[in-house]
N, C-alpha and C positions, 0 to 999 in steps of 0.2 A: 371260476368260482367267485360268487359274491362274498366279500369278506364281510365278517361280523363286525369290524370296525376298520376304518381307514380315516387318519387326521386330514384335515384340510387347513393348510397355510396359507391363507389368502390376503393377508395383511403386509405389515412391515418387518416381519420376521427376519427375512434375508437381509435387509438393510440393517437392522439392529445387531444382528448376529456380526456381520462384516465390520460393524463400528467397533464391535469388542475386539475382535481379531487384528485390526488396524492400529489400534490404541494399546494392545498388548493385555486389556483387562479381560481374562479369560477364566480367572479362578474364582475364588469364594469372596472376593471383594469388587467392588465396582458400583458404579452409578445405578445401572439398571436393577441390581438386587434391592437397593434403597425404595427405587421407584417402584417396583414390583410390589414389594411388600405394602408400601403406603397406598397404591391404586387399589390392591385387592381388599385391603383392609376397609377402606373407605368405600369400595362398592358393597361390601357386605354389612356395613354399619359398624365396624368395630374400630377402636382407636389405633392397634398396633398390629402389626404382622410379622412373623418370624419365619423366614424361608427355610426348610430343610430337605433333606435328600429325597424322600417321597412320603407318601401317606402312611405308612407303617411306622416310621421313624417320628411322623407327627403325632401320632396316637401315644407313641411312647413317651415322647416329650411332654404332651400334655398330662399324662398320669404321673409322670415324675414331678411336674412342676407343681401340682397338687398335694405332692409328699404323700401319695396313697402307699400302704405297704400292708405288711402281715397284722392282721386282724381286722383289715378294713374289707368291707364289700362294695362291689359295684354291680348295679343292676344294669343288665343289657339285653338285647333279643339273642336268642339263639341263632336267627335267620341272618346271617351277616357273613362277610369275609373273617377268616381267621385272625387277621391283624387287630381286629378289636379285642377279642379275648386274649391275644397274644400279650397285649400291652398290659391288661390286668396282672395276668398270670406272672409276668418277667419282673414285676413291680413286687411281687410277693403278696399281693392282694387276693382276694377271692370273687370270681366271677359268679353272679347270680343270675341264671338265664330264666327268660320269660318266652312266651310264645308270641306270635304275631297276628296282626288283623288280616283275616283271609281276603281282603279286597285291596287295601293300601299296602300290604305285606311289611308296614312298619309294626313297632313294637306294641303289643297290646297293653292298652292302658290300665284296665281293671286288675291285670296280673302284676303290673308294674307298682301299682299302690298296694297290692296285698304282698308283695316282696320285700317291703322296707322294714328293717329290723334295727334294734339299737347300733348294730355294727354297719350299718349303711352309711356310706360316706359321699356316694355320688351315684348319679344315672347317666349313662351313656346313650344317648339318644342318637338313632342313625337312620337318616332320612333314604327310604329304599327305593333304588331305580327312579329317582327324581320326584319323587313324592315325600312331601314334608311330614315329620311326626305332629301329631296333634299336641302343640305344646303348652296349651293354657293349663291343662292339669298337671302337666309336669312341673311347669312353674309353680303352680299352687302346693304341689307335694314337696318340691324343693325349698321352699320358703317355710312350710311347716316344719320340717325335719331338719334344716338348716344344711342341707345338701348341696353339693356342686353339680352342675350340669356340664358334661362333656360332649360337645355337638360333633357328631362324626358327619360333616357335609360334602363328603368326598365325591357322592353321586348327585350333589344337589346344586351345581353351578347355576346361579341366576333364579333358582326356585324362590317363591315367596309364601309366607304363612300369614293368615289374617287372624290375629288376635281378637276375640270376642269378650275380653274379660273387661267389665265395668261399662260396657256397650261402647267400647273403644274402635272397634272395627279397624284397626290400625293395620296397614300391610308392612311386615318386615321382611328383610331377605335373610334366607337360610344361610349360616356362618356367622350371623349376629344375633343367635338365639341361646346361647349357652354362656357358662361362665367363662370356658375356653373353647374354642371349636377348632376343627381340623380340616384339612383339605387334601386331596390328591391330585396331581396334574400329570397322570399317568396319560399314555398315548390314547386311550379311549374315553377320555374326559372332554368336557366342553372347552375347557382351557387345558392345554397340554405344553408340558416343557420337555416331553419324552419320559423322563422321570422327573420326579419333585413333589413337594407337598409345603403345606404352610400350617402354621398354629396362628390362631387370632385370639385377640382378647383385648378387653379395655381395663384391665386389671394392671396395674403398672408392676405390682411385685411379681405377678405370672408372667407378665413380658420378660421383665430382668432376667427371671429364674430360667425361662424358656431359651432367652438368647445364650445364657451360660451353659445351660446343659446341651445345646446345639454344639458348642465349641469346646468340648472336653473340660468344662467347668475352669478355664483359665481365668486367672485374677490378674491385676495390674502388674503384680510380681511375676513375670514370665517363669513357666515351668514349676509354678507352686500351686498345688492342688488340696483343697479342703473336702472336695467332694468328687465323685465319679460322674462323668458325663458321658456324651457321645460324640464323635466326630460324624455328623449328619449335616455338613455346611453344603450350601448351595451355591451353584457357579453363575456368574455374571452372565454368561452364553445362555444358560437356561432361562435366567430372569430376562433377558432381552426378547427370548421366543414369548415368554408370558405377557411381557409388557405390550407386546404388539396385538395379542390376541384379547386382552383386556380392553383394549381400544375399540373392539368390534363386537363387545358382549351382546349389544343390541341386535346385530345382525346373525350372530351365532344362535341365539335364543329364537329368533324368529324361523331361521331355516330348521332347527330341530322341531319347533313346533309344528312347522309345515310338513315334515315328514311325518310327524305323529298323525296329523290330521289325514294325511293320504292312507296310512295303515289303518286308520280307525275307519274311513270309507270303505277301503278295500276288502276289510275282514269283518265288518259290522254283523253281516248276515250270516256268518259261519258258525253252524249249531256245535255247541259243545265247547267253544272257544270263549274264554274269558280275557277280554282287552284290557288295558290299562284304565283306570278311573281316576275321577279328579274330584275331590270333596270340594264344596264350595268355599271352604276357607284355605284352600291351596291352589297355587300356581305352578304346575308341574313343568318339567323341561323336557320330557321323553329322553331322559339320559339313554336307557336302552328300552327298546319296545318290547315289553315284556308280555307274555301271554301264557295262559294256564290251561290245560288240557282237562277235559271232564273225563273222569274214569268211565263214564258209561260208553265213551268212545272205543273203549277197548284198546287204547294206546297210550304208552307213557312218554314222558318227555325224551327220555335216552332212545327209544325206538324210532321217535319223531325226528331227532336229531339226525340219526342215520340216514332216514327216509329223504329228509332236506338236503343232506350233504350229497346223495346221489343225485339230485336235481341241481347241484351247482350251488347250493345256498349254505354258507357257512353260519352256525348258531352256537350257543351256549347254553349248557342246562344250569338251573337256579342254583344256588348255593347249598351244599350241605350242612345241616345244622351244627352247631358247636357241640351240641349234646351228644352227637352221633360221630363225632370226630376221633379215629382212633387213637391219635396222640393224646388226647385229654381223658380219654378211658384209661388208657395205661398209666396215667397220672393218678387215678383214682377219681377224677372229677365227673360229675354228671351221674353218679352211677344210678340206673334204673328210671332216670327222668325220660318222662314221655311228652312230646309236645307236638300233638297231631298235626297242626296247621303246618307248621314249619316242616314236619315230615311229608305231608302232602305236597307242599310246595316244591320240595326238591324232587319229589317222584314225577310230578307232572307239569313242572313248568319250565320254561326257556324263554331266552330272548333272540328276537330276529336281527339280522344286520341293522345298525344305527348309526354309524359313523358319520360325520359330517360330510365326508366325500361322497357318500350315497346318492346316486342319482334318483331322480323320478321314474325313468325306465327301469332301474335297479328294482325299486320299490314295487313296481308293477311286476316284475318276475318273480320276486318273493311272493306276493300275495296270489298270484298264480299258482305257484309250487305248493303253496299250503292248502289252499282249496282244491289241488289236484289230489292231495293226499287224503284230505278229510272228506271228500265229496263220496 
């Protein structure tokens, strides 16, 4: 079976982990944590990084750092992982869902503009499958209404966005585009620490609050608490693995883009199969090679997943929209909401094997399997 993802630890990961073991710095303190936070923040163009236990807790910390709560609304796309809406709901705030662009799969900008109300406090931008959100109109909207931007860059390691505001044409890395941004370092990400995440910001107050929330809101007076936080600390061993991968980000991105090009070339002529696109203001990372099946082919994604499995290819279907999640419907959220693009993506979309350890021969096998089913 060709796995949907397999990480590639090809740098100094082993050396740095053994250094942690040999020195005894294996828990939530140590030099690699500080180095990883600084290196990743600098890479993304932010001043400070706060490493946490995973991408979900990064979102929770970011929402809480902004002091969002009951009565506050946060606009976000329905087409995403549940962690994004979960962070808003658990804070007691209200998630306001919008549909997504049918080609980039990122949030629909026009719907986002229309969704702003006097209660809106933040917009959560989510770069989908390695394609950046069009941030210029989001920045303009945030400035007009004094809104925070929570930038979920979990899938956008190394991606870049070109701002056209004022004719600047300046390229900026994802993760450095919001008031506060979040990352996941799960095993399927370009930079992985197994589990793990990070909050980035250039706001000293948000950084300090995020560090406090990460560590149970401890104060100089030990075991004295004025706020409720989380225990979502990150270990030095995890950070050591992360440091080794940040060192070779150029190689990682080159490898991922080479894989994307091979898929593009191999599947470009297949009728009824929408391949990843790249707007001229975006530099994508092919985090997952996402494809969309035309309904006219008479096959949906879930049927296609099973057909590929029989040919030895592991895949994953696209997200089920937040407005269709049973748990949120039982809570009385999103009643009667219809978001046709998100619904179609779930029915017809899937992603092919995309891990860094994937070989060119395996890509050729996947291409052959896809063509065999759709021919």
